N, C-alpha and C positions, 0 to 999 in steps of 0.2 A: 494420440493414444496414451492412456494412462498405464502406469507400471502394472497395476492390478489386472488390467485387460490383457496386456501382453503375457503376464504370468499364466492367466487362464488359457490363452491360446497355446502356449508352449506345453501346458499339461495335456491339452486335447491332442496336440501333435504326438506327444509321448505315448498316448493311449491309441494312436492311430485314427482318431476321430476327425482330424483335418489333415490335409496334405501340406507340403512345404509351399506349393504354389498359392494355396489359399491364405496361408500366413503372410506371404510376401504381398499379396493383393490387399489384405486388410491393413497391413503395416503401412503400405504406400498411401492408402486412403486416409490413414490417421496422422500422416505427417503434416500435410497442408491441404487447404481447400481454396481453389481459385474463384474469386468473384471478378466482375468486370472492373472494379475499382480497388480491390484489396486481395491480399493473400492471407488467409486465416491460418495462423501457425498452431496447429493442434499438437505438435510435438513439444511445444514449450513446457507444458506441464511435466513431461517426463524429464526434460533437461534441467529445469529450474525449480520444480516442485510447486508451480502455480501456473494456471492457464494464462494465455495472452490477455492483456488488459487493454480496453479501448480508451484512447484519448479522444474525447468528443469534439474538442476544439478543432475547427477547420473541416469538420465533417458535417454533412447534411443529416437531418434526423432520419431520413430514409437509409442512408449509408450505415449509420450507427445501428439502426434496427436490423438491417440485413446481417451485419457482422455478429450482432448479439444473438440472433436466432441460430446461426451456425454454431456458436460456442455452446449455447444451451442444448441444442439438439445433439451435440457431441457428448453431452453428459458432463459438462464441466461447470464450475462456478463462474458466474458472470460478474465482472466488475468493470464499470465504465466511469471514467473520471471527467471532471470539468463538463458535466452534463447540464443542459438547460431543461426547463420543463417541456420544451418542444421536442427535445431528444427523447425524453422519457415518454411522452405521449405516443411517439412513433414506436418505441420499443414495447410499450404496454399493449399496443394493438396486436403485436406478434407473440408476446410472452406475457400471458395474463398474471403469472406469479411474480413479475418483476416489481421491485420496490424502488422508490425514489427517496434519497436522503438530502433534503434541501440545504441543510447547513453545510454538508460535505460536498454537495453538488455531484453526488455519485448515484449510479444505478446498479442494483444488485439483483441476482436471482440464483437459485440453487444454493442458497446459504447453508442448507442442511448438510451439504457435502463437505463443509469445512471440518477438518480433523485437527484435534489438539496436537500440535507439534512443538510449540514453544515450551521450554522448561521452566521459565520464570515469567515475570510480569514486565510488560513494556509500559513505561510511564510516559505519558504525553503531557508536557508542561507548556503553558503559554505565558508570555510576558503580559499581554493585555487581552481584553475582550475582543478587540478587533482582529486578533490573530486566530480566533477560534475556528473560522472556516477552514483554514489550512490544517489546523490540528484535527478537525473532524475528518478530513480526508485521510489523514494518517490513522486515525482510530478505526475507521471502517476497513481500511486496507489491512491493518495488523490483525483485526478480529477475524476477517475472512481467511487470513493466512494461518489461523489456528493458534492464536496467542491469547493469553489473559492480558487485558488492557485496562489501565487505570489512567486517571488524568488529574491535573491541577491547572485550573484556569485563573488568569489574571493575578499572577504572583511576581510581577516584574520588579526591577531594581528601583523604581520610583518609590516603592515602599518595601525595602529589602527585608523587613521583618516578616513579610508574608511568606517568602520562600524559606527563610531560616526556621520558621516555626513548623515547617513540613519535613524536617530532617529525617524523621523515622520513615516516612513514606519514600523519600528519596533513597535511603539506604536499602530498602527492601526490593527495589526494582532491579531487574537484570540488565535492562537497557533503558536509557532515557532519551526521549526526543524533546528538544527544546525549540519552541517556535516563537520567534521574536522579530519585531520590526524595529523602527527607530535606529538606535545604534547597535542593537543586537547584543547588549552586554550580559543578558541573563545566561547565555550559554557558558561564558567564562565563569560566572558565579557558581553555576551548578557543577561545571567540570571541576572546580576546585573543592567541592564538597563530597564527591562520591568516588568510588573505586571501580565503577562500571563504565562501559562505553557511553559516550554522549554524542548524539547526532543532532547537529544544529541546523535549523531550517530558517533562513532569513525570509522575512515576508515583505511585501511591498507596502506595508502600513507605515505611514509617516508623512511629514510635511515635505516641502520642496527639496531641501538639502539632503533628504534621505534617498533621493534619486531612484524612487520606486523599488527600494530594496537593496540597491547597490551598497549603500553605507553599512547596512546590517551585514551584508555578505562579506565586505572587506573587514569589518570588525570581528566577525566570527573566524575568518581565515587567519586573522592576526591574534587569535586568542592565546593568552599566556598559560592557560590551563592545559595540562597534558591530557590526552585521551579524547579531545574534541575533534570530530570530523564534521564536514560541512557539505550539504547538498545544495542544489540550485534554489533560486528564489521561488518561494511559494510551492516547493515540491514536497508536499506532505506524503504523497504516494511513494516517492523515491526513498524518503527517510524511513517509512514504515517497512518497505521491502527489505532495505538493508538491516533494519532492526530485527526483522523476523529471521533473517539468515543467521544473525549473531545469536539470537535467542534459542535457536535449535541446538547450539553447542555450549550455551552458557552454563557455568557451574553454580550460579547463584539461584 
């Protein structure tokens, strides 16, 4: 149940239009919804400010479609991550307004319900072109969570003049998400240039010794730049969610 829905119910109760029992019944129905294979957490939007997000990996297309239908029917924004075209095809059969974002591998619906909550701009930066899919996941997530989002792609340390020439855009951001594979050095560079939070996302991009993102992860965790925090490998969604929470209270 959304906060606005609860507010309307309480106003009706105050006017005597609904009973206490009816409110309790509606509230219970809005907390969670059981499926054979999942429990849809409708209360999450009230607790955290954004509905439950579907991780499609490990789920069948039919399971994703059933969960998505419950979320949309409840009147919430739909965001499904790590989605294949098979997942989308199943969702589209149940939700005609659903959209697929192939670069981000996300499925969305009810995008018009997104309310501008962020106070500044979230800037998503990638070291290389190969890091863009993870960055796109972050962009879709941050946008749906009500933020202004900008991006800089392919500005890694192999040509450090590329990021240094973008100093004005870096300074204007309220939160910066840095997406990088290989050794993950870009996060330290950006962290040393700005006075805002930097969220580093290591990616699995790189040759054998990158260990599918572990090298970038360790490099970012050992950053000498203050103010850099790190999320899990390829976790563009997690970075965007954290950036959104920061951006709601940012002074920049």
